[in-house]
KEKOL-903930 format. One record per residue: residue in one letter; x, y, z of N, C-alpha, C in turn. Coordinates in nm, 3 decimals. Atoms other than C-alpha are relative to their C-alpha. Layout:
KEZA  r      nc1      nc2      nc3     cac1     cac2     cac3      cc1      cc2      cc3
KEZA  a        X        Y        Z        X        Y        Z        X        Y        Z
...
***
This chain:
KEZA  r      nc1      nc2      nc3     cac1     cac2     cac3      cc1      cc2      cc3
KEZA  m   -0.060   -0.130    0.027  -12.142    6.918    0.598    0.125   -0.018   -0.086
KEZA  t   -0.116    0.013    0.089  -11.891    6.963    0.316    0.121    0.072    0.057
KEZA  i   -0.126   -0.057   -0.045  -11.527    7.054    0.369    0.084    0.038   -0.122
KEZA  a   -0.083   -0.046    0.112  -11.268    7.233    0.154    0.130    0.057    0.053
KEZA  s   -0.131   -0.057   -0.037  -10.904    7.340    0.160    0.079    0.028   -0.127
KEZA  l   -0.101   -0.024    0.105  -10.628    7.480   -0.059    0.135    0.010    0.071
KEZA  p   -0.110   -0.006   -0.096  -10.332    7.384    0.160    0.140    0.012   -0.057
KEZA  m   -0.135    0.024    0.047  -10.037    7.340   -0.071    0.086    0.126   -0.014
KEZA  y   -0.078   -0.124    0.014   -9.933    7.702   -0.134   -0.044    0.105    0.103
KEZA  w    0.052   -0.087   -0.106  -10.100    7.853    0.174    0.108    0.019    0.105
KEZA  r   -0.090   -0.035   -0.108   -9.872    8.032    0.419   -0.063    0.114    0.080
KEZA  a    0.053   -0.111   -0.080   -9.936    8.280    0.699    0.009    0.132   -0.075
KEZA  e   -0.023   -0.127    0.070   -9.796    8.554    0.473   -0.094    0.022   -0.118
KEZA  n    0.090   -0.020    0.114  -10.045    8.490    0.191   -0.140   -0.055    0.025
KEZA  a    0.132    0.058   -0.031  -10.347    8.341    0.371   -0.113    0.095   -0.038
KEZA  d    0.106   -0.096    0.035  -10.543    8.662    0.316   -0.031   -0.004   -0.150
KEZA  l    0.020    0.006    0.144  -10.492    8.630   -0.061   -0.076   -0.126   -0.040
KEZA  w    0.073    0.124    0.032  -10.608    8.268   -0.069   -0.145    0.008    0.047
KEZA  r    0.139   -0.017   -0.045  -10.915    8.356    0.137   -0.078    0.091   -0.094
KEZA  a    0.066   -0.091    0.094  -10.993    8.641   -0.102   -0.034   -0.074   -0.130
KEZA  f    0.028    0.079    0.120  -10.962    8.405   -0.400   -0.118   -0.094    0.025
KEZA  w    0.107    0.095   -0.031  -11.188    8.154   -0.227   -0.135    0.070    0.002
KEZA  s    0.126   -0.075   -0.002  -11.454    8.420   -0.172   -0.052    0.022   -0.141
KEZA  v    0.039   -0.015    0.140  -11.453    8.491   -0.546   -0.050   -0.133   -0.055
KEZA  l    0.041    0.131    0.048  -11.475    8.119   -0.617   -0.135   -0.041    0.057
KEZA  q    0.131    0.031   -0.058  -11.764    8.078   -0.376   -0.112    0.068   -0.078
KEZA  d    0.102   -0.072    0.077  -11.956    8.345   -0.567   -0.020   -0.063   -0.138
KEZA  c    0.010    0.062    0.132  -11.877    8.182   -0.902   -0.067   -0.137    0.010
KEZA  a    0.064    0.130   -0.018  -11.978    7.841   -0.767   -0.148    0.016    0.030
KEZA  q    0.141   -0.026   -0.030  -12.302    7.985   -0.630   -0.079    0.022   -0.128
KEZA  a    0.067   -0.024    0.129  -12.387    8.101   -0.982   -0.021   -0.130   -0.077
KEZA  e    0.015    0.131    0.063  -12.345    7.735   -1.088   -0.086   -0.094    0.084
KEZA  g    0.084    0.083   -0.085  -12.573    7.611   -0.812    0.076   -0.082    0.101
KEZA  i   -0.084    0.074   -0.096  -12.287    7.493   -0.588    0.027    0.089    0.121
KEZA  k   -0.032   -0.073   -0.122  -12.253    7.604   -0.226    0.130   -0.055    0.057
KEZA  l   -0.129    0.042   -0.055  -11.886    7.583   -0.130    0.012    0.045    0.145
KEZA  p   -0.019   -0.040   -0.139  -11.802    7.583    0.242    0.118    0.096    0.013
KEZA  d   -0.120   -0.079   -0.025  -11.548    7.815    0.397    0.122   -0.092    0.002
KEZA  l   -0.124    0.078    0.003  -11.186    7.703    0.367    0.044   -0.043    0.138
KEZA  t   -0.069    0.046   -0.120  -11.020    7.493    0.633    0.148    0.029   -0.019
KEZA  p   -0.144   -0.027    0.015  -10.666    7.633    0.682    0.083   -0.123    0.030
KEZA  p   -0.082    0.121   -0.019  -10.379    7.382    0.677    0.019   -0.041    0.145
KEZA  e   -0.026    0.034   -0.140  -10.322    7.407    1.051   -0.119   -0.068    0.067
KEZA  d    0.118    0.063   -0.057  -10.678    7.284    1.113   -0.035   -0.132   -0.070
KEZA  l    0.022    0.128    0.066  -10.654    6.983    0.881    0.048   -0.114    0.089
KEZA  p   -0.053    0.114   -0.076  -10.602    6.633    1.023    0.151   -0.013   -0.022
KEZA  t   -0.144    0.021    0.015  -10.239    6.544    1.085    0.029   -0.081   -0.126
KEZA  d   -0.007    0.079    0.122  -10.285    6.285    0.811   -0.093    0.063   -0.102
KEZA  w    0.083   -0.069    0.099  -10.406    6.494    0.516   -0.078   -0.095   -0.088
KEZA  y    0.072    0.096    0.083  -10.512    6.178    0.334   -0.142   -0.022    0.054
KEZA  t    0.134    0.012   -0.059  -10.804    6.153    0.578   -0.092    0.109   -0.055
KEZA  h    0.076   -0.112    0.056  -10.918    6.493    0.453   -0.027   -0.020   -0.149
KEZA  w    0.015    0.015    0.145  -10.855    6.423    0.084   -0.095   -0.112   -0.038
KEZA  l    0.083    0.116    0.032  -11.042    6.091    0.095   -0.140    0.009    0.061
KEZA  s    0.131   -0.013   -0.064  -11.345    6.224    0.284   -0.111    0.004   -0.106
KEZA  p    0.114   -0.008    0.092  -11.679    6.166    0.109   -0.066    0.137    0.001
KEZA  d    0.057   -0.134   -0.011  -11.765    6.522    0.218    0.090    0.106   -0.065
KEZA  l   -0.093   -0.096    0.056  -11.475    6.683    0.028   -0.063    0.074   -0.119
KEZA  a    0.052   -0.083    0.110  -11.601    6.972   -0.188    0.109    0.037   -0.098
KEZA  l   -0.112   -0.037    0.086  -11.263    7.083   -0.318    0.127    0.008    0.083
KEZA  s   -0.129   -0.015   -0.064  -10.897    7.058   -0.225    0.108   -0.007   -0.106
KEZA  m   -0.117    0.010    0.086  -10.550    7.066   -0.375    0.095   -0.103    0.063
KEZA  t   -0.094    0.101   -0.047  -10.315    6.770   -0.348    0.127    0.007   -0.083
KEZA  c   -0.127    0.006    0.072   -9.976    6.672   -0.490   -0.007   -0.114   -0.102
KEZA  g    0.007    0.098    0.106   -9.916    6.473   -0.807    0.042   -0.140    0.040
KEZA  l   -0.046    0.133   -0.040   -9.732    6.187   -0.635   -0.107   -0.075    0.079
KEZA  p    0.109    0.072   -0.067  -10.005    6.096   -0.382   -0.124   -0.016   -0.088
KEZA  f    0.116    0.012    0.089  -10.264    6.161   -0.654    0.009   -0.128   -0.082
KEZA  r   -0.012    0.120    0.083  -10.123    5.875   -0.861    0.030   -0.126    0.080
KEZA  t   -0.024    0.118   -0.083  -10.056    5.644   -0.567   -0.118   -0.021    0.094
KEZA  a    0.101    0.025   -0.102  -10.276    5.664   -0.256   -0.140    0.047   -0.040
KEZA  l    0.131   -0.056    0.033  -10.558    5.869   -0.415   -0.056   -0.048   -0.134
KEZA  a    0.041    0.041    0.135  -10.575    5.712   -0.762   -0.129   -0.082    0.004
KEZA  g    0.127    0.069    0.006  -10.932    5.606   -0.840   -0.091    0.023    0.119
KEZA  k    0.077   -0.021   -0.123  -11.054    5.726   -0.498   -0.051    0.143    0.015
KEZA  v    0.047   -0.139    0.000  -11.108    6.098   -0.573   -0.030    0.038   -0.144
KEZA  q    0.031   -0.052    0.133  -11.243    6.296   -0.867    0.092    0.117   -0.033
KEZA  y   -0.084   -0.110    0.047  -10.996    6.513   -1.057   -0.088    0.110   -0.057
KEZA  i    0.073   -0.116    0.051  -11.128    6.864   -1.125    0.082    0.074   -0.105
KEZA  g   -0.085   -0.074    0.092  -10.839    7.046   -1.289    0.128    0.041    0.070
KEZA  t   -0.133   -0.038   -0.049  -10.507    7.218   -1.231    0.017    0.151   -0.016
KEZA  l   -0.035   -0.141    0.009  -10.406    7.575   -1.153    0.139    0.013   -0.062
KEZA  d   -0.128   -0.031    0.062  -10.128    7.706   -1.374    0.048    0.133    0.056
KEZA  f   -0.053   -0.121   -0.063   -9.901    7.969   -1.217    0.100    0.074   -0.089
KEZA  g   -0.079   -0.080    0.092   -9.728    8.099   -1.528    0.149   -0.024    0.007
KEZA  l   -0.143    0.031   -0.006   -9.396    7.917   -1.499    0.065   -0.010   -0.137
KEZA  g   -0.055    0.000    0.135   -9.358    7.906   -1.876    0.009   -0.135   -0.067
KEZA  g   -0.002    0.133    0.059   -9.387    7.531   -1.934   -0.132   -0.032   -0.066
KEZA  p    0.129    0.039    0.056   -9.675    7.333   -2.084   -0.113    0.043    0.095
KEZA  p    0.111   -0.040   -0.087  -10.017    7.449   -1.955   -0.028   -0.103    0.109
KEZA  g    0.030    0.088   -0.112  -10.093    7.307   -1.612    0.117   -0.076    0.056
KEZA  h   -0.119    0.069   -0.048   -9.737    7.191   -1.556    0.084    0.091    0.090
KEZA  y   -0.095   -0.073   -0.083   -9.472    7.294   -1.307    0.131   -0.078    0.003
KEZA  h   -0.127    0.069   -0.014   -9.117    7.197   -1.217    0.055    0.035    0.137
KEZA  s   -0.066   -0.032   -0.127   -8.881    7.210   -0.922    0.124    0.084   -0.026
KEZA  q   -0.122   -0.079    0.002   -8.610    7.463   -0.858    0.106   -0.075    0.081
KEZA  i   -0.111    0.064   -0.072   -8.279    7.297   -0.769    0.080    0.109    0.071
KEZA  l   -0.073   -0.096   -0.082   -8.102    7.483   -0.488    0.118   -0.069    0.066
KEZA  t   -0.117    0.056   -0.067   -7.752    7.424   -0.354    0.058    0.104    0.097
KEZA  r   -0.073   -0.092   -0.086   -7.531    7.573   -0.087    0.080    0.097   -0.086
KEZA  a   -0.072   -0.102    0.077   -7.376    7.897   -0.209    0.150   -0.025    0.000
KEZA  d   -0.145    0.021   -0.012   -7.029    7.780   -0.096    0.042   -0.139   -0.046
KEZA  l   -0.030    0.137    0.037   -7.044    7.432   -0.248    0.105   -0.004   -0.111
KEZA  s   -0.108    0.006    0.098   -6.725    7.344   -0.437    0.017   -0.138   -0.062
KEZA  s   -0.006    0.136    0.054   -6.787    6.974   -0.511   -0.143   -0.050   -0.018
KEZA  p    0.137    0.050    0.018   -7.088    6.764   -0.619   -0.071   -0.018    0.135
KEZA  p    0.072    0.011   -0.128   -7.357    6.773   -0.349   -0.013   -0.145    0.045
KEZA  q    0.007    0.134   -0.056   -7.367    6.474   -0.117   -0.122   -0.021    0.089
KEZA  k    0.111    0.014   -0.094   -7.652    6.547    0.126   -0.121    0.073   -0.054
KEZA  l    0.124   -0.055    0.057   -8.006    6.601   -0.006   -0.103    0.022    0.109
KEZA  a    0.115   -0.029   -0.085   -8.281    6.773    0.192   -0.126   -0.013   -0.085
KEZA  f    0.127    0.013    0.072   -8.635    6.678    0.087   -0.114    0.015    0.100
KEZA  n    0.109   -0.027   -0.094   -8.969    6.773    0.233   -0.068   -0.128    0.049
KEZA  s    0.060    0.127   -0.042   -9.133    6.428    0.233    0.008   -0.099   -0.114
KEZA  a   -0.015    0.106    0.100   -9.119    6.097    0.052   -0.120   -0.009   -0.093
KEZA  d    0.118    0.003    0.086   -9.470    6.149   -0.092   -0.018    0.132   -0.075
KEZA  s    0.003   -0.128    0.070   -9.382    6.481   -0.259    0.054   -0.016   -0.142
KEZA  q   -0.048    0.000    0.137   -9.359    6.508   -0.637    0.117    0.096   -0.017
KEZA  s   -0.100   -0.104    0.025   -9.159    6.831   -0.633    0.122   -0.011    0.090
KEZA  g   -0.110    0.004   -0.095   -8.944    6.762   -0.327    0.078   -0.130    0.000
KEZA  w   -0.069    0.128    0.002   -8.864    6.393   -0.373    0.003   -0.062   -0.140
KEZA  a    0.001    0.065    0.132   -8.979    6.246   -0.707    0.084    0.077   -0.100
KEZA  a   -0.075   -0.082    0.095   -8.826    6.539   -0.898    0.151   -0.015    0.016
KEZA  t   -0.145    0.012   -0.023   -8.486    6.471   -0.741    0.061   -0.117   -0.075
KEZA  q   -0.054    0.115    0.073   -8.454    6.152   -0.943    0.075    0.045   -0.126
KEZA  d   -0.058   -0.049    0.126   -8.349    6.368   -1.241    0.111    0.103    0.019
KEZA  i   -0.099   -0.106   -0.018   -8.099    6.605   -1.080    0.138   -0.046   -0.044
KEZA  p   -0.136    0.037    0.041   -7.741    6.614   -1.213    0.081   -0.053    0.119
KEZA  n   -0.092    0.055   -0.101   -7.475    6.418   -1.022   -0.074   -0.070    0.114
KEZA  r    0.076    0.062   -0.107   -7.743    6.230   -0.831    0.075   -0.118    0.062
KEZA  a   -0.075    0.115   -0.050   -7.508    5.932   -0.797    0.097    0.039    0.113
KEZA  a   -0.092   -0.045   -0.105   -7.289    6.146   -0.570   -0.068    0.012    0.136
KEZA  l    0.072   -0.015   -0.127   -7.561    6.169   -0.304    0.026   -0.120    0.090
KEZA  t   -0.029    0.107   -0.095   -7.475    5.972    0.005   -0.090    0.003    0.124
KEZA  s    0.088   -0.007   -0.117   -7.724    6.092    0.266   -0.119    0.089   -0.029
KEZA  y    0.128   -0.066    0.025   -8.076    6.226    0.290   -0.060    0.044    0.134
KEZA  v    0.066   -0.048   -0.121   -8.266    6.435    0.543   -0.140    0.045   -0.035
KEZA  a    0.140   -0.039    0.018   -8.645    6.460    0.557   -0.028    0.120    0.090
KEZA  t    0.016   -0.124   -0.076   -8.737    6.812    0.663   -0.144    0.030    0.040
KEZA  g    0.140   -0.025   -0.031   -9.117    6.810    0.663   -0.064    0.114   -0.077
KEZA  g    0.059   -0.110    0.077   -9.163    7.110    0.433    0.104    0.067   -0.089
KEZA  h   -0.092   -0.066    0.093   -9.014    7.309    0.146    0.080    0.111    0.069
KEZA  s   -0.074   -0.107   -0.066   -8.924    7.606    0.366    0.106   -0.057    0.094
KEZA  a   -0.099    0.066   -0.086   -8.747    7.368    0.606    0.115   -0.055   -0.084
KEZA  s   -0.108    0.044    0.089   -8.553    7.221    0.311    0.087    0.117   -0.041
KEZA  l   -0.074   -0.121    0.032   -8.455    7.572    0.208    0.091    0.038    0.117
KEZA  a   -0.081   -0.034   -0.117   -8.336    7.640    0.563    0.116   -0.096    0.018
KEZA  a   -0.107    0.099   -0.015   -8.135    7.317    0.569    0.116    0.029   -0.093
KEZA  v   -0.106   -0.034    0.094   -7.943    7.421    0.258    0.065    0.133    0.040
KEZA  a   -0.052   -0.132   -0.038   -7.907    7.784    0.371    0.093   -0.008    0.120
KEZA  e   -0.079    0.014   -0.123   -7.764    7.670    0.705    0.107   -0.109   -0.011
KEZA  a   -0.104    0.101    0.028   -7.531    7.408    0.545   -0.023   -0.130    0.074
KEZA  r    0.033    0.131   -0.055   -7.712    7.118    0.708   -0.030   -0.100   -0.112
KEZA  a    0.016    0.081    0.120   -7.770    6.988    0.354    0.069    0.074   -0.114
KEZA  d   -0.069   -0.060    0.115   -7.600    7.048    0.020   -0.095    0.043   -0.111
KEZA  i    0.087   -0.020    0.116   -7.896    7.043   -0.217   -0.144   -0.033    0.037
KEZA  a    0.142    0.030   -0.017   -8.275    7.045   -0.231   -0.073    0.039   -0.127
KEZA  c    0.091   -0.038    0.108   -8.554    7.058   -0.489   -0.127    0.057    0.063
KEZA  l    0.121   -0.065   -0.050   -8.836    7.301   -0.418   -0.096    0.023   -0.115
KEZA  d    0.107   -0.036    0.093   -9.164    7.330   -0.604    0.023    0.144   -0.046
KEZA  a   -0.035   -0.133    0.051   -9.101    7.631   -0.832   -0.103    0.105    0.037
KEZA  v    0.103   -0.095   -0.045   -9.432    7.790   -0.729    0.030    0.040    0.145
KEZA  t   -0.037   -0.029   -0.139   -9.336    7.759   -0.362    0.127    0.085    0.005
KEZA  w   -0.123   -0.078    0.003   -8.990    7.895   -0.448   -0.030    0.147   -0.027
KEZA  r    0.040   -0.140    0.023   -9.153    8.211   -0.587   -0.053    0.063    0.129
KEZA  i    0.057   -0.053   -0.124   -9.346    8.252   -0.264    0.111    0.025    0.103
KEZA  l   -0.107   -0.013   -0.099   -9.039    8.194   -0.047    0.094    0.115   -0.034
KEZA  q   -0.082   -0.115    0.037   -8.843    8.450   -0.245   -0.064    0.131    0.045
KEZA  e    0.072   -0.118   -0.047   -9.109    8.699   -0.138    0.003    0.015    0.152
KEZA  v    0.027   -0.006   -0.143   -9.128    8.606    0.230    0.109   -0.061    0.089
KEZA  d   -0.095    0.075   -0.084   -8.829    8.395    0.347    0.142    0.054   -0.020
KEZA  p   -0.136   -0.054    0.013   -8.487    8.555    0.419    0.103   -0.104   -0.039
KEZA  n   -0.096    0.104    0.041   -8.318    8.219    0.355    0.014   -0.009   -0.152
KEZA  a   -0.002    0.012    0.147   -8.394    8.258   -0.017    0.126    0.061   -0.061
KEZA  v   -0.119   -0.065    0.055   -8.091    8.483   -0.068    0.129   -0.068    0.045
KEZA  k   -0.118    0.067   -0.054   -7.856    8.241    0.111    0.034   -0.129   -0.074
KEZA  v   -0.023    0.123    0.075   -7.873    7.960   -0.146    0.026    0.035   -0.146
KEZA  l   -0.033   -0.022    0.140   -7.768    7.918   -0.508   -0.096   -0.077   -0.090
KEZA  p    0.081    0.072    0.098   -8.025    7.836   -0.779    0.091   -0.073   -0.098
KEZA  a   -0.091    0.084    0.079   -7.871    7.551   -0.980   -0.076   -0.080   -0.105
KEZA  g    0.074    0.066    0.106   -8.117    7.469   -1.256   -0.137   -0.045    0.045
KEZA  t    0.135    0.046   -0.027   -8.461    7.316   -1.276   -0.017   -0.144   -0.048
KEZA  t    0.034    0.135    0.044   -8.612    6.972   -1.315   -0.097    0.007   -0.119
KEZA  r    0.089    0.002    0.116   -8.828    6.862   -1.608   -0.144    0.034    0.043
KEZA  p    0.140   -0.031   -0.035   -9.192    6.981   -1.621   -0.081   -0.128    0.022
KEZA  t    0.097    0.107   -0.025   -9.456    6.750   -1.475   -0.134    0.066    0.031
KEZA  p    0.130   -0.061   -0.027   -9.832    6.803   -1.424   -0.005    0.063    0.140
KEZA  g    0.005   -0.076   -0.125   -9.905    7.058   -1.152   -0.094   -0.061    0.102
KEZA  l    0.076    0.054   -0.113  -10.091    7.012   -0.825   -0.148   -0.014   -0.036
KEZA  p    0.139    0.022    0.041  -10.433    6.855   -0.891   -0.101    0.056    0.101
KEZA  l    0.117   -0.034   -0.080  -10.756    7.004   -0.763   -0.094   -0.120   -0.003
KEZA  i    0.080    0.122   -0.010  -10.979    6.722   -0.640   -0.128    0.025    0.078
KEZA  t    0.123    0.002   -0.078  -11.325    6.655   -0.501   -0.034   -0.145    0.029
KEZA  a    0.036    0.137   -0.036  -11.500    6.351   -0.358   -0.037   -0.081   -0.123
KEZA  n    0.031    0.090    0.110  -11.534    6.053   -0.586   -0.151    0.000   -0.025
KEZA  g    0.141    0.002    0.036  -11.863    6.046   -0.775   -0.058    0.138   -0.028
KEZA  t    0.046   -0.135    0.027  -11.891    6.424   -0.802    0.017    0.034   -0.148
KEZA  d   -0.012   -0.046    0.139  -11.963    6.563   -1.150    0.087    0.125    0.000
KEZA  p   -0.092   -0.114   -0.006  -11.671    6.802   -1.215   -0.041    0.119   -0.087
KEZA  t    0.028   -0.099    0.105  -11.841    7.006   -1.490   -0.025    0.139    0.057
KEZA  a    0.035   -0.131   -0.053  -11.991    7.289   -1.283    0.116    0.063    0.077
KEZA  l   -0.115   -0.052   -0.073  -11.686    7.321   -1.060    0.106    0.053   -0.097
KEZA  r   -0.096   -0.047    0.100  -11.467    7.353   -1.368   -0.043    0.136   -0.056
KEZA  r    0.048   -0.130    0.049  -11.685    7.637   -1.500    0.024    0.108    0.105
KEZA  a   -0.019   -0.097   -0.107  -11.670    7.810   -1.161    0.146    0.039    0.016
KEZA  l   -0.142   -0.029   -0.013  -11.293    7.781   -1.139    0.051    0.083   -0.118
KEZA  t   -0.039   -0.078    0.118  -11.249    7.913   -1.494   -0.039    0.146    0.018
KEZA  r    0.047   -0.138   -0.022  -11.456    8.220   -1.405    0.076    0.066    0.115
KEZA  a   -0.062   -0.059   -0.119  -11.290    8.269   -1.065    0.142    0.047   -0.028
KEZA  v   -0.139   -0.042    0.025  -10.929    8.277   -1.187    0.005    0.119   -0.095
KEZA  a    0.006   -0.116    0.090  -11.031    8.523   -1.459   -0.042    0.126    0.075
KEZA  a    0.053   -0.116   -0.073  -11.207    8.748   -1.207    0.092    0.048    0.111
KEZA  y   -0.082   -0.034   -0.116  -10.946    8.743   -0.930    0.134    0.059   -0.043
KEZA  s   -0.125   -0.068    0.038  -10.655    8.987   -0.959    0.069    0.053    0.125
KEZA  p   -0.072   -0.049   -0.118  -10.432    9.008   -0.650    0.105    0.104   -0.040
KEZA  s   -0.098   -0.105    0.029  -10.198    9.306   -0.627    0.140   -0.056   -0.018
KEZA  d   -0.132    0.062    0.010   -9.895    9.076   -0.589   -0.018   -0.149   -0.026
KEZA  p    0.026    0.141    0.029   -9.960    8.745   -0.771    0.110   -0.094    0.048
KEZA  n   -0.109    0.089   -0.040   -9.614    8.607   -0.687   -0.007   -0.039    0.146
KEZA  r    0.015    0.035   -0.141   -9.706    8.610   -0.320   -0.086   -0.125    0.016
KEZA  m    0.078    0.124    0.003   -9.948    8.329   -0.411    0.068   -0.105   -0.087
KEZA  g   -0.070    0.094    0.086   -9.701    8.167   -0.651    0.005    0.040   -0.145
KEZA  g    0.000   -0.045    0.138   -9.776    8.351   -0.973   -0.140    0.025   -0.051
KEZA  p    0.132   -0.026    0.058  -10.062    8.463   -1.199   -0.069   -0.131   -0.037
KEZA  m    0.068    0.128    0.015  -10.322    8.187   -1.205   -0.088   -0.006   -0.124
KEZA  t    0.102    0.039    0.096  -10.509    8.027   -1.491   -0.043   -0.142    0.037
KEZA  f    0.053    0.132   -0.034  -10.715    7.710   -1.480   -0.005   -0.085   -0.126
KEZA  c    0.008    0.091    0.114  -10.685    7.410   -1.710   -0.033   -0.140    0.049
KEZA  v    0.035    0.139   -0.029  -10.800    7.051   -1.723    0.094   -0.090   -0.081
KEZA  l   -0.095    0.090    0.064  -10.535    6.789   -1.800   -0.060   -0.140   -0.012
KEZA  d    0.034    0.141    0.007  -10.574    6.429   -1.907    0.058   -0.068    0.125
KEZA  v   -0.046    0.065   -0.123  -10.554    6.228   -1.583    0.117   -0.095   -0.028
KEZA  q   -0.110    0.091    0.033  -10.322    5.986   -1.763    0.135    0.071    0.002
KEZA  n   -0.125   -0.074   -0.009  -10.062    6.264   -1.772    0.060   -0.011    0.140
KEZA  y   -0.047    0.021   -0.137  -10.040    6.221   -1.393    0.041   -0.146    0.021
KEZA  l   -0.020    0.140   -0.034  -10.068    5.845   -1.378    0.120   -0.062   -0.069
KEZA  k   -0.113    0.059    0.073   -9.794    5.779   -1.634    0.136    0.046    0.054
KEZA  q   -0.127   -0.043   -0.058   -9.529    5.963   -1.429    0.058   -0.112    0.086
KEZA  p   -0.059    0.110   -0.079   -9.281    5.720   -1.267   -0.017    0.022    0.150
KEZA  i    0.009   -0.004   -0.147   -9.321    5.639   -0.899    0.139   -0.032    0.055
KEZA  p   -0.138    0.023   -0.047   -8.984    5.678   -0.727    0.007   -0.097    0.116
KEZA  a   -0.026    0.079   -0.119   -8.836    5.440   -0.477    0.006    0.093    0.121
KEZA  p   -0.009   -0.085   -0.119   -8.855    5.570   -0.120    0.143    0.035    0.031
KEZA  p   -0.136   -0.037   -0.039   -8.554    5.748    0.027    0.066   -0.112    0.080
KEZA  p   -0.070    0.100   -0.082   -8.287    5.521    0.177   -0.020    0.029    0.148
KEZA  a    0.017   -0.016   -0.145   -8.338    5.462    0.546    0.126    0.055    0.065
***
């Protein structure tokens, strides 16, 4: 039995929109001779998402660029990338830098979601005044990093700009922090399937699905979606950051 998920931008507040998109995609895939299973929501995935992403039964999922070029490289098939209209190169995204609203000196404490996150950890390598950082706190998620800055438990955080759009729609902490610039564009979150799968038909289905699906509030999902296929080398050539200090 095949399995599928779209966990990275899924929240309780927009789960209905992602399920509606998936229904459209299932219809488009059916027209290509592909039967996609129902989505597995993030809360029903294994604690270790890598087990899910590396399953030989994986029909489709979304991962992050950092694990894609490290733990998943050569072990999954790249399908393509959803673009959410951030204004950068097609298929790329960036991180929104957020600081405490009352900060009067260079930030010293960084909140990050996890060490295997492109947008929450790898992107922080390029933030201004990074040499001033003296401590780090792993929060487990972008919304938790936002809360850490909003509640002055951290001075600064980088949030995936697509996630930041969603949080501005649904999280009251969004108005308690100060946007302080963005990081450089990097390839967006890859859509993957099990290794050995021919991506051609899935790519056609995704192209049709994003054109056919029109949610009433696109920003609640992260922005208006288009689908593109990037050169995998665009992911693999990105630097791999050192892990956070213990």
